[in-house]
N, C-alpha and C positions, 0 to 999 in steps of 0.2 A: 364730260369734264375735260375739255381740252383735247389735244391729239395724243396719239399713242406714246410719242417721245416724252411728253410731259408726265404722263401717268407712270412712266418707268423711272422717273428721277428719284422718288422716295425709296422704292426698293433698291435702287443703286446705292444710295447712302446706307441703307440697312446692310447690304453686302459688305460695304467698306467698313462699317462699324463692327461687324462680326469678324472680318479679317484682322483688324487691328486689335480688337478685344482679345482674340485668341492668342495673340503674342504679347499681351500686356502693355501695348503701346497706344491704347485708345485715347488716353488723355493728352498725348503729345500731338495729336492731329486735331485741328479745329474743324470737325465735321459739322455741317449744317444740321441743327436739331432744335427742338422746342423744349425748354426746361420749365417745369411746373413749380412755381414758388408760392409760398404763402405761410401764414401762421398755422399753429396746430389747430385742428378741427375747423379749418376754413372751408373744407369740402373738396380738397384736391382729389382724394381717392375716389370719392363718389362721382366726380366728373369723369374720371377715367373709366370707372365701372359702367357708367351710362354709355360711353362710347362702345364698349365691348358688349354690353347687354347681359353681363354675367357678374355675379359676386365672386371675385377672385383675389382681392387684396386684403391683407391683414387689417383687422379693426381692433379698437380698444381705446383705453385712456392713455394719456401721456404720449410719448414718442412711439408711433407705430411704424412709420417708415424710417428704418435705421440704416439703410444702405440705398444709394441711388438705384432706381429701377428704370432701365432703358426698355421702354415698351414700344415694340414695333408692331403696328397694326397693318395687316395685309388683307385686302379683299380677295376672298376665295370661296368657292361654293361649299367647301367642307369646313367644319368648325372644329378646331383643335388648337393646342398651344404647345410650344417647344421652348426649352431652356438651352442656352448656349453651353452651360456646364453639364447638361444631360443630352448630349448629341444622340440623335436617332430615336429618342423616346418621345412619343406623342401623348399629350395629356388631353383626354376628352372630358374628364370630370374636373370642373374648375374649382371644386373644393380641394382636390389634390394639388392644384396649382397654388392655392393659398398656403397649403401645408408645406409645399416645397419652398416657397418664398420664405416662410418663417424658419424652416430648417436650414436653408442656405444662409440666411442672415445670422442665425445663431452659430453656425459653423465658424464664422469669421469674427463676430462681435461678442459672442457669449450670450448667456440666457437672461441677462439682467439689464437690458436697456442701453448697452454700449452701441456706438456708431462706428461706421467705417466708410471711407470714400470709394472702396472697391465696388464697382457697379454689378448688378445682376441683370443679365440680358434675357428678356422674355419676348418671344414672338407669338402673336395671336393671329390665327387665320380665321376669318369669319365672313359670311356673305353680307352682314349688316354694317361692316366697318368700311371706312375709306382708308386708303393708304396714308399712314401717318406714323411719325416717330416722335415720342415724347419721353422726357426724363423726369420721373417723379422723384422729387428731392425731399429730404426730411423737413418737417415743419420747424419753424424757428421757435426756440424755447429759451427760458431764462433761469429756471430753477432745476437743478439736477435731482434725479430720482434714482433709487436703486444703487447699483454700483457705478453709476455715471460719475465721471470726474467733475471737480468743482468748476472747471472751465468748459463745460459742455456747450454753453452758448457760443463761446469762441470757436470751438471745434466745428459746430454746425455751420457757423458763418464761413469758416475757412473752406469747408466742403462745398457750400453753395457757390463761393467765389471761384472755385476751380471750374465751374460750368458757366456761370452767368457773365463772367467778365470777357468771355471769348466773343469776338465780333460776329462769328457765324452762328451764334446761339440766339434764337428768339426767346422771349420771356413770356410765359403765360402766367400773369399775375392774378392769383385767385384771392378775392376779398369777400368776406361775408357782408350782406346788406344790413344785418341787424347790429352792426357796430360802426363807429365813425370812420368814414373812408380816410380822413386825414391821419388816422392812426394805423392805417393798414401796413402790416409788416411787408407784404409783397410790393406795395408801391414805394416803400422806403428803400428796399433793395433796388428796384427799378430806377428810382431817382438817382441812386449812387452810381450804378454801372451803365446806365443808358440815359444820360442827362438830355440828349436830344430827342428822346422818345421814339427813335427809329425802329427799335426792336421789341417794344412792349405791346402786348395784347392784354386788355383788361377783361376779367371774368368776374361777374357779381353773382354770388350764390346766396341761398337762404332768403330769397325775395318773399317767400311765403311765410317767413317767420318774423317779419317786421311788425312793429307795434301797429295796432289798428288806427287807421287814419293817416298813416305815413306811407310814403313810397320812395322809389329810387329813380323816378323819371328823369330828373336833371342829370344824374350820372349816366343813365343809359342813352340819353340824347347827347352825351359828350359835352355837357356844359360845365359841370363841376369837375375840377381837376382833369381837364381833357387830355386824351392820348391820341396820337396821330392815327393809330390803328383802331382806336375806339374801344368801347366796352360791349360785352355780350352778356345778357342775363340768362341764368339757368336755374331750374328748380330741381333739387335732388330729393331723394327719399329721406324722410326723417328717421330718427332712431326708432321710433315706434313702428314705422313701415318696415324697417330692416328686421326688427325683432319679430314682427308679424309675417316675415317672409314674403313681403309684397313683391310681385314680379316686376323686374325693371321695365319690361315693355309696357306694362300697365302704368308704371310711374311716368314713362315718357309720354303716354297719352294724357295722363293727368297734367303734365307740364304744359303740353300744347293747349289743353283746355284752360289752364290758369292764365296764360298770356292772352288768349282770345277773349276771355270773360272779364279780365281786370280792366277797369276804366282808365287807369293810368298807363297801361301797357298795350292795349289792344291795337293801337295804331303802329306799334313796333313789333307785333307778333311775328311777322315774317322774318324779322331780323333777330329774333330771340330763340332760345332753346338749344338743347344738346345737338340736335340734327344740324342746325345752322352753324353752331360753333364748330362742329366737326368738319363741315364743308369749308368754312372760312380758314380753319387751320390747315386743311389739306391744300387749299389754293395758295395761302401765303407761304407755307413751307416749301411747296413746289417752286414758286417764284423765287424764293430765297435761295434754294439750291441752285437754280439756274444761274442766278447772279454770282454765286460764289464758286461755281465750278472752275472757271479759268484760274482763279487764285489757288484753288485746291490742287489742280493739275500741276501748276508750277511748283507748289510745295512738295508734292510727291516726287516730281522729277528731280528737284534739288536734293531731296533726301536719298533718292536712289543713286545719284551720282556720288554722293558723299561716302556710300558704303560699297560701291561697285568694285573698287580696287581691292578692298579687303576680302570681299566675298569671292572674287575671282580665284583667290588662293584656296578657298574651301571647296570650290565646285568639283575639283578633281580629287578630293580627299577620299582615299580608299583604305579604311582601317584594316581590312583583311588582306591587303597587299603585302606579301612577305618581304619585298625589297624596299617598302616604304620606310621602315624604321632604320635600315642600314643607310639608305640614301639621306634621310633626314639627319642622322647622326653625323655623317661625313660633312654635310652642308653646314651644320651648326658649329662644328669644330673649326671649319675653315672660316666661317663668318666671324666666329669669336676671335680667331687669330688676327684677322684683318682689322676688326674693331679695336682690339687691344693696341695694335700698332698705330692706328689712326689717333687714338686717344692720347698715346704717349707723344706722338709727333704733332698733335694739335691740328690734324688735317681732316678730322671727321666732319660729317655734315650735321651732327647734332651738337651744336655749340651751346654750352651753359652760359647764359647771359647774366647770371646772378653771382657766381663765385668762381674762383680758379679751380681747375680740376685737371687730373691726368698730368700730362707733360708740363703744362703751365705751372702747376703746383710744385712739381719737382724743380723746375727752373727757378721759381721764386725762392725756394729753400736754398738752392746752390748759390744764387747771385745776390740775394738780399738778406735773408735770415742768417745763413751760415757765416758770411763775412762780418756781420754785425756782432754775432756771438763771439767770433774770434777776437775782435777788438776789445771786448770786455774781459778777456782772459788774463792778459799781462803775464803769459808764460806759465800759468799754473797748470801742471801736467794733469792732475786729477780732474780739475774742472774742465780742461780741454777734452779729456777722454769722455767725460759725462756729456758735454755739449755735442761732441761728434756723434756719440751714441744717440742723443736726442734727434740730431739731424737725420741719422740713418732711419730711426723709427718713423720719422715724418715721411719717408719714402713710401710708407704704406698707403699714402694717398693714391697709389696706383691701384689699390684694391677696389676703388670705386668703379673700375671697368671690368671686374672679373665676372659680372653677371650680365649677360646680354639679354635684351628684352624678350627675344623669342624663346629663350630657355625657360621662361615662366610656364610654358605649356607642358614642359617635361620636368617636374620637380625632382624626380630621382636623378636624372641626368645632371640637372643643375647642381644638386648637392654633391654629386660625385666629382664634377668638374671643379667646383669650389674647393673640395677637399684636396684634390690632386695639385691644383695650382697653388693653393695656400701653403701646402706642405713644401712644395718646391721653393716658394719664396722664403719660407722660414729657413730652409737649408742654406739657400744662397745668402740670406741675411747673416747667418752665423759665420759663414766663410768671409763675407765682406767685412764684418766687424774685425775678424782676425787680421785681415789684410790691412785695414785702416790702422789698427794698433801696431802692426808691423812697421808701417810707414812712420808712425810717431816714434817708435823705438829706434828706427834707423836714424831719424833726425837727432835723437838724443845721444846716439852712440858716438858721434864725432862732430865737433864744431869746426867747420871749414872756414878758418879765418882768411884763407886765400881766395875766397869767393870774389868774383869780379865786382859784385855789387856791395861788398862789405867796405865800409869807409876806411877802416884801419886806424891805427893810433895817430898817425900824422895828420889825418884830415878830421879827426873827431872834434877839435876845437872850432873848426870853420863850419861844421855841419849845421849848427843851430841857425846861424845867419843865412846860410844858403836855403834852408828849409823855409825860413820866414819870407825870404824874397820870392821863393817859388810859390808860396801860398798867396802872397799879395799880388802876384802878377796876373793882371787881367781881372775882370769881374763878370765872367760868363754866367748865364742863367743855368742853374742845375736842375730846377724843378719848378713847376707851377701847378696849382690845384686848390680845391676848396678844403678848408679846415674850420672847425668850430673852436672859438676861444671859450674855454669852458668856465674859467674862474672870473674873468673880468665882468661878464654879463650878469653875475649873481645879484649885484646891487642895482642892476638896470633892467630888470624884467626878464632875465633869463639869458642863457648862452646864445651867442650870435655867430653866424657863419660868415667868413670873409674869404676873399681870393688871395692866396699867398704866393709870393715869388721869392725863391731862394737862389741866391748867387754865391759865389766864392767868398764874398765879403759881408753881405747883408741879408737879412730876412725882412721883407716888406709885406704889408697886407693892405688890400684895397676893398672898397665897398662891393665891387663886382668885377667880373673878368674882363671888362673893357679897360681896366687899369687907369682910369681917369682921376678918380678921387682916392688919393693915398691916405690911409689912416695913420700909418706909422712905419718907420724904417729902423730896424734893430741891427747893430753890428754883431757879427757872429764871433768876434774875438772873445776869449775867456768864457765862452758858453759851453755847457755840457747838457746832456739830456738824461732823463731817468723815467722809468715806468711809474704810472699811477694806477693803483687798484681801481677796477671798474666799480662804480657805485651801484647799489641794488636799485636805485631810482632811475638809472640811466642805462641805455643799451649801447652807448658809444664806448669805444676803446680810446684810452687817454695816455698821453705822455707829456712830460713837462721839460721846459728849458730853464736853466738857472745859471747864475754867474758864479764862477769858481772863486771870485774874490769877495763873495758875500755881499755884493751890491744888488740893488733892485734892478730887475730886468726891464720892467716897464712901469713907469710912474711909481706908484707906491707898492707895487707887487714884487715880491721876492722871486716868484717864478711865473712862467707863462704856460698855462695848461692848454694843450691843443688836443682836439678829439676828432675822430672819424668813425664812420658807421661800421667799418670792417677792420679786422686785425691785419688783413693783407695790405690795406691802404696805409695803416700805421707803420708796418714793417718797411714798406717801400719808402715812406718819408724818412724813417730812421737811416736807411741806407743812403739816401740823398744827403742827409746831414753829415754822414761820415765823409762823403766826398768834399763837403764844405769845411771839413776839419772840426766838426762838432761831434765829440765822442761821447759814448755813454758813460755814466757814472760807474766806477768800479767799486768792488767791495772794499778794496784797500783804501780808496778815497774816503769812504765813509768812516772807516776805522781811524784814519789819520785825522779827519775833522773832529771826531769825537775825542780823540786823544788830546788834540790841541785845545779843545774847549774845556776838557776836564783838568788839564795841567795848568798849574799856576805860574810855572817858571818860564822863562824865555830862552833857555839854553840852546834850544834847537836853532835859534836864529843867531847865535853868537859864534858861529864857525868863522875861521879866518878865511881871507880871500883865496889863499892857495888851495885850501881844502874844498872850497866851493867850486873852483875850476876843475879839480880832480873829479868831484862828484858829477859835474856836468859832462866831463869827457866820458866817464864810465856809462852814464845814462845814454849818451849819444851812441856809444858802441853797442849797448844792449838794444836800444831801439833799432839800430841799423841791422843787427843780426836777426832780431825778432821779425822785422819787416820781410827779410828773406825767407824765414820760416813760414810766415803768414802766406806769402805768395806761393810758396811750394805746396803748402797744405791746401790752400784755396784752389790750386790747379789740380793736384793729384787726387784728392779725396772725391770730388765729383766724378772724375774719370774712372776711378776705381769702382764707385757705386754703379755708374752706368754700365761698365763692362761686366762686373760680376753679378749684378742683380737685374737691372732693367733689360739690357740686351740679351743676357742669358735666358731670362724668362721668356722673351719674345721667341728666341730660337727653340726653347723647350715646347712652347705652345704649337709652333709650326711643325716641329719634327717628331716630338715624343708623346704629346697629349693623347692623340688618337690611339696609339699603340697601348698606352696605359689604360685607357677606357676599355679597349677590347680585352685586356688581360684581367679586368675586374670580375668577370663572370658573365652572367646572363644579360645580353644586350636587350632582350625583350623587356626585362624588368626595368632597365634604365630608361627605355623609351616609352614607358607607360604614360599616357596623356593624363594631365590633371583633370579632375572633374569640372573645375571652373572653366578651363579652356574648352572642354567638350560642350559644356552648356553655352558658353559664349558663341562658339561656332554654330551651334544649332539655332540659337536666337538670331544671329545675323543672317543665316540662310532663310529662316522663316520670315524675318523682316523683309529680306530682299524679295522673296516670292510674293509676300503680301503687297508690297509696293508695286511690283510688276502686275499683279492681279488688279490692284486698284486702278492703275493707269489703263489697263485693258478694259476694265468695266466702264471707266469714263469715256474711253475712245469709242465704245459701242453706242453711246447715246448721242443723238443729234440734239443740239441745244438751239437750233434755229427754229424756235417755236413761239407761239403766242404767249404773251405774259400779261399779268394783271398789273396795272399801274399802281404805284405807291399812293396811298391816300394823301390828299393835300394837307399842307401844314395846318396845325391848330395852335392856339395860344398855350404853349407848353412852358411858360415862364416859371410855373410852380415847380417844375422839375429841376430848374437850374438855380433856385434860391436855396439858402441854407436851411430853411424850415418850411414845413407844410403850412398852407393858409390856416390861420387859427381864428380869424375874426368872423368867419362864417359859421352859421349853424348848420349841422349836418342835414342833408336833404331827407334823411330818414325821418326827421321830425316834422317835415313840411306837410301839412294837411293835403290830402288828395284833391278835394274840390277846388282849392285855391290855385295849385300848381304854380305858385309864384317862385321866382328865382330867389336864391339866398340873398339876404341883405348885404349891401355893400355896392360899390361902384361896378358898372358893367365891365366885362373883360374886353380890353382893346386888343387889336391885332389878331392875326390868324383867321379872320373871316373876310371873305372877298367883299361882301357888302354888308355893313353893320345894320342890324335891325333896330327897332325902337328899344332903347335901353331899359324901359320899365317893363316890357313884356317880351323877353327874349324867346319865349316859346312860340311866338307868332311869327310866321314867315312873311317877309315883306313881298315875296313874289306871289302872283296869283296862280301859280302852277298847282297841279294836283298834289294833295298831301299823300304820304307824309314826307316832309323834308326836314333835314336836321338844321336847326336854327343856326348852328355855328358854321354852316356851309350853305348860304342862301343861293349859291349858284346851282343847287340841286345836284351836287356831286353824289355818287353812290355812297352809302354808309360804309363804315370801316369793314374791310375784308371782302366786300362784294365787288367782283371784277367789272370793269367797264369795257365792254366789247363792242358797243354800238358804233364806235368810230374806227373800227379796224376793217377796212374794205378787203384786205388781202386774205382774210380767214373767214370761213363760213361756219365752222363748228364752234359755236359760242353758247353761253348759258343764257339764252334768251328767256327761258322759263322764269328764272329768278327776277330778271328785269321786268317781265310782264306782270309777275305777281306783285311787284312793288307799284306798278302803274294801275 
């Protein structure tokens, strides 16, 4: 059977399979193997038992195979079996093997027909087997029994798909001969996952149970629903034979006799039966492994590189080293201090691309949110105190950096560091609040009318015109960006997004950011903005622009509702509108409007001109002094918070955190490693060694060996259409003496030289029989290697070729 290197390929994959199964990562590697698929009672288990020559698989009605069974057959002078989950234990009694399979299945799935995708690995050593690896999968079913869930069909299908969809998995599609092949569950699966027919090997069972006068010759000759790798027929023991304890060896002899004596199959006898099937599977799996080894090697190398850096940190891990915990504690505190500072400064290498965090969040509060809230106050001390307190509370955004990722492996240390740093922040928060209130009290204690920026009484009358001139000077762009107009699109199929450009005088929006197609330009004079409550139907944050003179803002709309995906974006736009002179609606504005609307008299507008001038002067004086207060508060409060809270916390972490951790008590308790981290480290190390072992195993094998050519193409169009051929009568009902092809037009394509369409069973070539009619060039039947044209190799299977001749 080929050279030594080829014979070692299947044991190589067995070793890889065991290495990856032991660490629970077998399914993540696409190892070459053969998956056995078919309906319930199609004869899958009997085929496998015939290979081994022993009764070792569970039997019964309903779903018997409830977990995938990875069966590794190894040619060896001694006969015994081993389970991967029972390492070191050899089973010589195959009844005990069956009992262990049932017990191991029940341990995972329960006692009442449940299923599980976790495989059972069984290795069988025997002198009568060829090296082969197969995966016995549960038979497809439609009706749940016992405590099986209602979606048992879906669960079994999902389990099958985990195996059969992989490119490196050959399919052994087992179909019974005594039912219509067009309804075969195995071929339906093969058609779905292997439409080109490159991975499917057909097996026809129960040939001896067909109705009298019918046969499956057209199938076995690969004429009906042909597969590129062809079909092989086998005869298993019947239930009567099993109940009567008929020996498998006697059954194999009876199978051989059946094919030699049956008039429809005797010319195919050398290409039928369990022994030939085992030989073909060995050859095709070996060739398949050889073809996929380069890709498997590349995948293992890529996986190894991806974990090598992390594993390098674990290689020198010594849990019993007394200095390890002290060193680790010092390193993590230092790293925590560095990471905290980087996050505050925005210089870390882990940048959040979805939302503001750390120092950027603090900066936004200081320069966008805080000024916006100040403008809304209009000198109300209680509200000012409340909003400043709110701004300070927002500084707790820095808490997002108090847990460094490596601290996850030491939960006790993480909790203690969180407690210490959080307590320090709370202490500093209280002091910072007191200091901010002190600043407010200082401002309230004395009104400095001699301030250089205060306009004074003499200039109060001229201030309004000067401010208006200053406002209208220039039309510089303040901000550009995307916003959604939330209310206008309601009647036009939904909200729409536009590109907005805000200047000192106007708000314009365009169809896109190229700014070629302007939709509208809105003057910002007499505009104010207000918040809109977010709708439960929308995830967007909304604010609205409205006219202070109760005019429509845009066409027939009283207000223009603008929306953005994030609150940060909305706050930034509000701050930009402030720069353009569009201020937020104040609570006093609402009260004044409501009072005006509810009052029927117009006395408020009947003031004399002299009084109106005096009111304007006072208003200008108040606005002037308030602007000074605003500038002072906007300048000093962020500085106070940064000095007393943020910078002080950084200094505390650098200078005092380690000392406080040491003063807490037992450092060994703090540095106890979490169970999850220990398990993760162990898994990564085992994965690393398994990958290294796998690459070493592959490196030991020479793949410059003889290979069996892939069988030539056949007409596999039935695999690629939406439904199975239904216009034909099953060959099982075709009388043996006639041996006629099923009714219907002859199959075009896939045959090198078409034979007479009315008699497809007759070869047009005068060469010696038997030849497969679908391949008139006398190519070897599916699965049989062609070595006759390989002059560089002398060790070939000439016996099988001579037997066919």
